[in-house]
LUMKOL-899273 format. One record per residue: x, y, z of N, C-alpha, C in turn. Coordinates in steps of 0.02 Angstrom, whole numbers, plus 50000, padded with zeros to 5 digits. Example, Ala and Ser with C-alpha at 12.3 -4.5 7.8 and 13.67 -1.06 7.14 Angstrom:
% residues 2
506604971650390506154977550390506604983550390 506424988850354506844994750357506455000250394 
***
This chain:
% residues 46
548245380656263548755378956215548905371456216 548925368656275549085361456280548545357256248 547905359056258547365355256227547385355856151 547545361756127547615362656054548185358356027 548745358156062549315354056041549115346656038 548785344356091548585337356093548095335656037 547625340156024547135339055971547485338855903 547965343255893548315343655829548745337555816 548965334255869549415328555862549095321855879 548435321755888548075315555901548245312355968 548415316456017548585313956083547965314056127 547815308456159547235308056202547385303856263 546935304056310547015300056371546865292756357 547225288356390547095281256385546635279456443 546025277456426545525276056478545215269256466 544865266856516544445260956509543735263156526 543305263256476542605265356485542215259556515 541875260856571541495255556604540775257656614 540325252756616539635254056633539575255456708 539065259056728538965260656799538895254256840 538635248956810538545242656847539205239256863 539755241456833540415238356845540855242356893 540565247256928540955251456973541285247357028 540925242757057541215238657111541795234457085 541715231657026542255227756995542875232156983 542755238256959543305242856947543665244557012 543285245657065543585247257130544015241457155 543765235357147544155229457167544795228957127 544765230557064545375230457022545875235757044 545635241557064546085246657090546425244157154 546035241057198546305238457261546835233157249 546765229157196547245223757183547785225857133 547825232357118548325235157072548285231957002 547685230356980547575227356914547275232456866 547555238456865547275243756823547825246356777 547685246256713548175248856665548025256156646 547385257756641547165264456620546725267456674 546505273556663546025276756707545325274056690 544915273356741544225271356729543805277656718 543355277256670542865282456658542185279056655 541715281556695541045278656698540625281556642 540325277256602539865279256549539215281356582 539095287956587538515290356623537855288756589 537865286556526537245284656493536985277956520 537385274456561537175268056588536915268656659 536855274856684536605275856753535855275456753 
***
């Protein structure tokens, strides 16, 4: 029901899509609290 509600109202997760090559950079940003959204790795770049 919650997914249906979100879809009906255009609600989605706020993410930052990154290439697999940027994983270390993303980890460093997490360590320094410089992250606004969740990171999602684009698996097509693996």
